[in-house]
N, C-alpha and C positions, 0 to 999 in steps of 0.2 A: 531522566531516562524513562522511557515508556517500554511496554512489552506488547507485541502484537502476536496473534496466532495465525499460522499458515497451515492450511489443510486442504488436500485434494486440489491444489493449484489456486486456492482462494486466500486472499489476505483479509482478515477480519479486523475491522476498526470500530471501536466503541463510539457511541454518540458523543461522549466527552472528547475523545481524541479527534473525531471529525470536526467538531466545533472549534477546537483549539488550533488545528493545523489546516483544515480544508473548508471551514465554514463558508457556505454559499457557493461552493464549487461543485460541479457535477462530474468532473473527470480528472484523472491523473495520468501522468506518464511514468513509466518504470524504466530506469536506466541502470546499466551495470557500470561501475567505475572502480577499477582495481578489485579489491576484495569486499566491497560493499555494494549495496543497491540503493538507488535514490528514488524515492516516491515523491513526485513533484506535482503540485496542483496546476491545472491548465484551465483557462477560461473557455476555450472552444473545444468541444468534445471530439471533433474530427481528428482521428489518429490517436486519441487517448483511450484510456480504459475507464469505463463508467464506475462511479461510486454508487452502487445500487443500494437502495434502502432495504435493509434485511428484516426489520421488525418495527413494531409500533413505537419502540423506544428511540428509534432513529439510528440504530447501529447500522454500519455500512459493510459492504463486501466488495472486493475487487477481484474479478476473475482474471487470473494471470497465469493459468496453466501452460499456455503456449510459450510465454516468456520464460518461465522456469525451465521448461523442457529444452528450449533453445540454449539455455545457459547451464545445463547439466545440474540443476538443483532438484534434489529429491524432495517432493512436497506432498506425497500422498498421506503419510501419517501425520497426525497433529504435531506441531512443533511451535514453541514460542521463540521469538527473536527479539533482541534488543533493538530499540528505535530511539533516535534522538534528532531533534530539529537542528538544522544547520542554517542559520540566517543568511550567511554569505551565498549559499547555494539555493536558498529558498526551497529546501527539500527535507523530507523526513529520511534520515539515513538508517537503513536496515542492515544489521549485522547478521548475515545469513551464513 
């Protein structure tokens, strides 16, 4: 089980988490499925959300404020969420 931070509509991903789940990928898609969210790597950035490099350590950030707003998720204040990889879905499952 991993922990991610969400704040001001951004999902923060450490460099280790990026390498483990998204290494070499520049974009993700974020989908809602029942009561969880799926963060899925995509090869082509068209239509996806960019995994922007945040610092020299290689930490990443995904700007998803619009997605969270459309799905009625409060994400202004910092919050940590549990995340786990689902091999069958090829997605990081976020319990928000």
